[in-house]
Every structure is written in structure tokens, then in C-alpha cells.
C-alpha positions in Angstrom: 3.8 -9.8 23.9 2.2 -6.1 22.7 0.8 -3.6 24.5 -1.9 -3.2 22.5 -2.6 -7.1 21.7 -2.1 -7.6 25.5 -5.1 -5.1 26.3 -7.2 -5.8 22.8 -9.5 -2.5 23.4 -12.7 -2.6 21.1 -12.2 -1.1 17.9 -14.5 1.1 15.4 -13.4 0.6 11.7 -14.9 3.4 9.4 -14.3 1.5 6.2 -14.1 -2.2 5.9 -12.2 -2.6 2.1 -8.5 -3.3 1.4 -6.6 -1.5 4.1 -9.1 -1.9 6.9 -9.9 -5.6 6.1 -6.3 -6.3 5.9 -5.4 -4.7 9.2 -8.4 -6.4 10.6 -7.1 -9.8 9.9 -3.9 -9.0 10.6 -4.6 -8.2 14.1 -6.6 -11.4 14.4 -3.6 -13.6 13.2 -1.2 -11.7 16.0 -3.5 -12.5 18.8 -6.1 -9.7 18.9 -9.3 -10.8 21.1 -11.2 -7.5 21.2 -14.3 -7.2 19.4 -14.6 -4.9 16.3 -17.5 -3.4 15.0 -17.4 -1.9 11.2 -19.1 0.3 9.4 -19.1 0.1 5.2 -21.4 0.6 2.5 -20.9 -3.0 1.1 -22.9 -5.6 2.9 -21.3 -8.4 1.2 -17.8 -7.5 2.7 -18.8 -7.4 6.2 -20.9 -10.3 5.9 -18.3 -12.0 5.1 -16.0 -10.7 7.5 -18.3 -11.8 10.4 -18.4 -15.7 8.8 -14.6 -15.5 8.8 -14.5 -14.2 12.5 -12.4 -11.6 11.4 -15.2 -8.9 12.4 -17.7 -9.3 15.3 -20.7 -6.8 14.4 -21.4 -4.4 11.3 -23.4 -1.1 11.9 -24.6 1.5 9.6 -24.8 4.1 12.8 -21.4 6.1 13.4 -22.9 7.4 16.7 -23.3 3.3 17.5 -19.7 2.8 16.9 -18.3 5.4 18.7 -20.4 4.2 21.6 -18.7 0.8 21.3 -15.4 1.7 21.0 -12.9 4.4 22.0 -10.6 4.0 18.9 -11.9 4.8 16.0 -10.1 4.2 12.3 -11.0 6.0 9.4 -10.4 3.4 6.2 -12.8 5.1 3.4 -11.2 7.1 0.3 -10.5 10.5 1.1 -13.1 12.5 -0.3 -15.6 10.6 2.5 -12.9 12.0 5.5 -14.7 15.6 6.0 -17.9 14.4 6.0 -17.4 11.4 8.6 -15.4 14.2 10.7 -19.0 16.2 10.9 -20.9 13.4 11.8 -18.5 12.3 14.6 -18.7 16.0 15.8 -22.5 15.8 16.2 -22.9 12.2 17.9 -19.9 12.2 20.3 -20.8 12.4 23.7 -17.2 11.4 24.8 -13.6 11.6 23.9 -11.8 9.0 21.4 -8.7 8.7 19.5 -9.2 9.1 15.7 -6.7 7.6 13.6 -6.8 7.2 9.6 -5.2 4.9 6.9 -5.6 7.8 4.1 -2.4 9.1 1.7 -2.7 12.6 2.6 -2.5 13.9 6.1 -2.0 18.0 5.7 -5.7 18.6 4.5 -7.1 16.0 7.1 -5.5 17.4 10.0 -7.2 21.1 8.6 -10.2 19.4 8.5 -10.2 18.1 12.2 -9.1 21.7 13.2 -12.1 23.1 11.5 -15.1 20.6 11.1 -13.9 18.6 14.7 -13.8 19.7 18.4 -12.2 18.8 21.5 -13.8 14.9 21.6 -11.4 14.1 18.8 -7.9 13.0 19.5 -6.2 12.9 16.0 -3.6 10.9 14.8 -3.1 10.4 11.0 -1.7 7.2 9.9 0.0 5.9 6.2 0.9 2.2 6.3 3.3 2.4 3.2 1.5 -0.8 1.7 -1.1 -1.2 -0.4 -2.3 -3.0 -3.7 -3.7 -2.3 -7.1 -6.7 -4.0 -6.1 -9.9 -3.2 -4.1 -12.4 -4.4 -1.5 -12.4 -7.0 1.3 -12.3 -10.1 -0.9 -8.4 -8.9 -1.6 -7.9 -8.3 2.0 -4.4 -9.7 2.9 -3.3 -10.7 6.7 0.3 -9.9 5.9 0.1 -6.6 4.0 1.5 -4.6 6.5 4.3 -6.9 7.3 7.3 -5.0 7.7 6.0 -2.0 6.2 6.5 1.6 7.2 3.7 3.6 8.9 3.8 7.2 9.2 2.8 8.3 12.3 1.6 12.5 12.0 0.2 13.7 15.5 -1.9 16.5 15.6 0.0 19.0 17.7 -2.9 18.6 21.0 -2.3 15.0 21.0 -1.2 13.6 24.5 1.8 11.4 25.4 -0.6 8.6 26.3 -2.4 8.3 22.7 1.0 8.6 20.9 2.1 5.8 23.1 -1.0 3.9 22.3 -0.7 4.3 18.6 2.4 3.5 18.1 1.7 0.1 19.8 -1.3 -0.4 17.5 0.6 0.2 14.5 3.4 -2.5 16.0 0.3 -4.4 16.3 -0.5 -5.6 12.7 3.1 -5.9 11.9 4.3 -2.4 10.7 7.2 -0.2 11.5 6.0 3.1 13.1 8.0 6.6 11.8 7.0 9.9 13.7 6.6 12.7 11.6 4.5 16.3 10.9 1.6 16.0 8.3 3.5 18.5 6.5 6.7 16.4 6.1 4.6 13.5 5.2 2.5 14.7 2.2 6.0 15.9 0.7 7.9 12.5 1.2 4.8 10.6 -0.2 4.1 13.5 -2.9 7.7 12.4 -4.3 8.0 8.4 -3.7 4.2 7.6 -4.4 1.8 9.9 -5.8 3.9 11.1 -8.5 4.8 7.9 -9.4 1.3 6.9 -10.0 1.2 10.3 -11.8 4.0 8.8 -14.3 2.7 5.1 -14.2 -0.7 6.4 -16.0 0.9 9.0 -18.2 3.1 6.4 -19.9 0.4 4.4 -20.3 -1.4 7.1 -22.3 1.8 7.5 -24.5 1.0 4.1 -25.6 -2.6 4.9 -26.2 -2.2 7.5 -28.4 0.7 6.0 -30.3 -1.2 3.1 -32.3 -1.6 1.2 -29.0 -3.1 -2.2 -30.7 0.1 -2.7 -32.7 2.4 -2.3 -30.2 0.4 -4.1 -27.1 1.4 -7.5 -28.1 5.3 -6.9 -27.9 5.0 -5.5 -24.3 7.3 -6.7 -22.3 8.4 -7.1 -18.2 9.7 -3.4 -18.4 6.4 -1.7 -19.4 4.5 -4.0 -17.5 6.7 -3.6 -14.2 6.8 0.2 -14.9 2.9 0.8 -15.3 1.3 -1.6 -12.7 0.3 0.8 -10.5 -1.9 2.4 -13.2 -4.5 -0.5 -12.4 -5.2 1.0 -9.4 -8.7 2.7 -8.5 -9.3 6.1 -10.2 -11.7 7.1 -7.3 -9.0 6.7 -4.6 -6.1 8.5 -6.8 -8.6 11.7 -7.8 -8.7 12.1 -4.0 -5.1 11.8 -3.5 -3.9 14.2 -6.3 -6.5 17.0 -5.3 -5.9 16.3 -1.6 -2.4 16.4 -2.2 -2.3 18.9 -5.2 0.9 21.6 -4.2 3.2 18.1 -3.5 1.9 16.3 -6.6 2.5 19.4 -8.5 6.1 20.4 -7.4 7.3 16.9 -8.6 5.5 17.1 -11.9 7.4 20.4 -12.2 10.4 18.6 -11.1 9.7 15.5 -13.3 9.3 18.1 -16.4 12.7 19.9 -15.9 14.1 16.3 -16.1 12.8 15.2 -19.1 13.7 18.7 -20.7 17.2 18.2 -19.9 17.4 14.6 -21.1 15.3 15.5 -24.3 18.3 18.4 -25.0 21.2 15.9 -24.3 19.7 13.3 -26.8 19.0 16.0 -29.5 22.5 17.1 -29.1 24.2 13.7 -29.0 25.6 14.3 -25.4 26.6 10.8 -24.8 28.4 11.7 -21.4 25.9 13.6 -20.0 23.4 10.5 -21.4 25.5 8.1 -19.8 26.0 10.2 -16.3 22.0 10.5 -16.1 21.6 6.7 -16.7 24.4 5.8 -14.1 23.3 7.7 -11.6 19.7 6.7 -11.5 21.0 2.9 -11.7 23.3 3.6 -8.7 20.4 4.9 -6.9 17.9 2.4 -7.8 20.6 -0.5 -6.8 21.0 0.9 -3.7 17.1 0.7 -2.6 16.9 -1.8 0.6 15.4 -5.1 -0.4 12.6 -7.4 1.3 10.7 -4.4 2.5 7.0 -4.1 2.0 6.6 -1.1 -0.4 3.7 0.6 -1.6 2.6 -1.9 -4.0 5.1 -4.5 -3.4 3.0 -7.1 -1.5 5.5 -10.0 -1.1 8.8 -11.8 -1.8 9.7 -12.7 -5.4 11.6 -15.1 -7.4 12.3 -15.3 -11.0 12.7 -18.8 -12.4 14.4 -19.4 -15.9 12.7 -22.3 -17.8 13.9 -24.9 -19.6 12.7 -25.6 -23.0 10.8 -28.7 -22.1 7.6 -29.9 -22.2 5.5 -30.1 -18.6 8.2 -27.5 -16.8 5.2 -25.6 -15.3 3.9 -28.5 -13.7 7.0 -30.0 -12.4 7.9 -26.4 -10.6 4.3 -26.2 -8.8 4.9 -29.9 -7.8 8.1 -29.3 -6.3 6.6 -26.1 -4.9 2.9 -27.7 -3.7 3.5 -27.2 0.1 4.4 -23.4 -0.2 1.7 -20.8 -0.7 2.5 -19.0 -4.2 0.4 -16.2 -4.3 1.0 -15.0 -7.8 2.4 -16.9 -10.9 3.3 -15.5 -14.0 5.7 -16.2 -17.1 7.4 -12.9 -18.0 8.5 -12.1 -21.6 11.3 -9.5 -21.4 14.8 -8.8 -22.9 16.9 -9.6 -19.4 14.5 -12.6 -18.3 13.1 -14.2 -21.6 11.2 -17.3 -20.8 11.4 -16.7 -16.8 8.7 -17.7 -14.0 8.1 -15.2 -11.6 7.1 -16.2 -8.3 5.8 -14.2 -5.6 5.3 -15.3 -1.9 4.2 -13.3 1.2 6.8 -14.4 3.6 10.5 -14.1 3.4 10.4 -17.9 4.8 8.5 -19.3 1.8 10.6 -17.4 -0.3 13.7 -18.9 0.7 12.1 -22.0 1.0 11.1 -22.0 -2.8 14.5 -20.6 -3.8 16.4 -23.8 -2.0 13.6 -26.5 -3.5 13.9 -25.3 -6.8 17.9 -24.8 -6.8 18.2 -28.4 -5.5 16.4 -29.6 -8.4 18.8 -27.6 -10.9 16.5 -24.8 -11.6 18.4 -21.2 -12.1 16.8 -18.9 -9.9 17.1 -15.5 -9.0 15.9 -14.1 -5.6 14.7 -10.1 -5.5 
């Protein structure tokens, strides 16, 4: 049994939305028996969490929460962190292990040094998973399964606290990766923060060019590329500004690449254009499958739809004993008339694929 689950120490969550709620649900699913207290402005979410026996108590007092538990998890938007750190400094009468789930680490570590005190032992966490949705009502107990989780210890952290944190990360299904706050921000600036800028920018290209004329013809490529643009602006404003140095580096790099391919197209450089596309294709094809990404929340199959009545009802009947989390008809050039099905577990994906193939359906597993 996981050591953290075995000990099940009490926890205090400051923030109980999608990320905090999903983590609590995952802990309960994996056998955590300790008590959880949460602070959150959303009374309904706290009430629902208590009714579902995911958490035990809600509070409006950070001081009460720190007396209740020795481990405190910050799961609010980033712009609340500095104020919460200052409050913790004022009310703490014992040492705590402070963890957070934020997407930026360098600035938080600096704020701890400036506004914290020696009673706060800080280790930053960033699970590389999430959703464009928000709030406890969208909390998913499988959100963290097999996701990498960056673990960013402060310079004075003890080996005991680090060991506890690594066990905690494994207890909710993630895979810990120890890294410095600065290295973390550089990595996620490229693979997470910059893609969100580009996703939103692509939507703005459409907005500026007769969007309602083009919207009816949008296919899977545009939808897939811009899906993360649906995420909460409140969260992403914080991320862009708190990690501005690495985000700006990424934007500069992308602008240079665009200028180069623009020049190649203008000058009919066939071989350079081909090399540009082929190198990207090879790199993209080499990425590992079946791992939870920042927004890839499960396991997907595509089912080719034959032209006959009742086909959707037939497919859902075949899969009636499997939990289908999302169902979408895809209209794109490479998957015209395909049904996209998303499952939370690899086992459900495999079972669904097998059942449908046995019934004669053409299935593509991602």
C-alpha cells in the first residue's frame, strides 16, 4: 500500500474546484481514510463535496484549517497565492508542509521567500493534466491517472517532507518528476503555455476574417487545434503574466518560425516547405500515446459510421455497460462521418474497441 494512503494524514485544501476536487476524489477512490477540510468561496461545491463524502468539512478560516492539518494544498487561481501566503504567515503557530497545484513555480517560490516565514515548508506541484472546464461539478477522480506531476522543492526543504510529497503524488495516481522551479517554468512555457496562446490566436484569425461565413465548414482540425481556447481566461491571464519571460520567449520563437515558412511559401521553396512539414510530422508521430496530457483527459477511439439508420443507437447499445464520457460526430477530411468516443480508462477503451470490431465496425484507437 502507498505510504501516504497508509498514514492518511489530515489535509487542508485552499480551493476546491476542478483540480482540488478531482484530487480529493482520486484519494478517496484509492483508499485514503483521513479527514479533509476545504476553504472555497463556492458554497455549493463545498456542500456537494460533503454530501458525496469526498470531504469532511468546509471552513471560512485559514487559521482553523492550519490547526486541523499539517499539510496544506493551494488549489486556487494563481493571483490568490500571494495573499494566502501572507495570511498563512500571520496565523501559523506550527510548521506546515505547503503544496500547490499552480501552473507557474518560479514566482510562487519567490513569493514564499518574501511573504512567507520559517514555518512554511514549500514544495510546488504541477500535475500535467486538466480540463477546459472548471468547478467542482466537473471534478474527475481519474483526472490524474498516469499524468506526470512536476515536483519543485524549495531550497531548504527536508528529505522527510520531500519523501512525503512524492508518496502523496503517487497516492492520487500521478508520476512524480523532481525538477527546479526555473526548469519547470521553461518546460511548461513551451509545451503548455505557448500552445494556449497559439490556440486563442488561431481563433482570433477566424474572428477577424468573416467568422460566420466560415464557421459552418469548420472541421475536426480546427476544433482540435483550438479546443483549449475554451478554458477560463481568469486562470490563463495569471499564467501568462506570472510566467511572462518564458511565454515571451516562446512567442518570439514561434514568430521566427512563421516568418521563415512565410518566406519559403512566398518564394516557392518546395523542398524547404516539405522538410518543414515532414520534420513536424515525424516529431508529432513519435509522441507517446496513452498518457494523460494537460488537456487529454482520457482514451479515445474513432468509429467509422456506415450510412444506415439507427447506427448511433446500435453503437451505444453495444457499449451499454461501458462508461462513455464524451461522444461526438466528427466531420473532417480525414475522418468524415466518424464517431469520436472518449473513455476514462484504458480498460474501457480496449473493451469498447473489441466489442465494436466484433460487430463489424471499423475502429481506430488513439
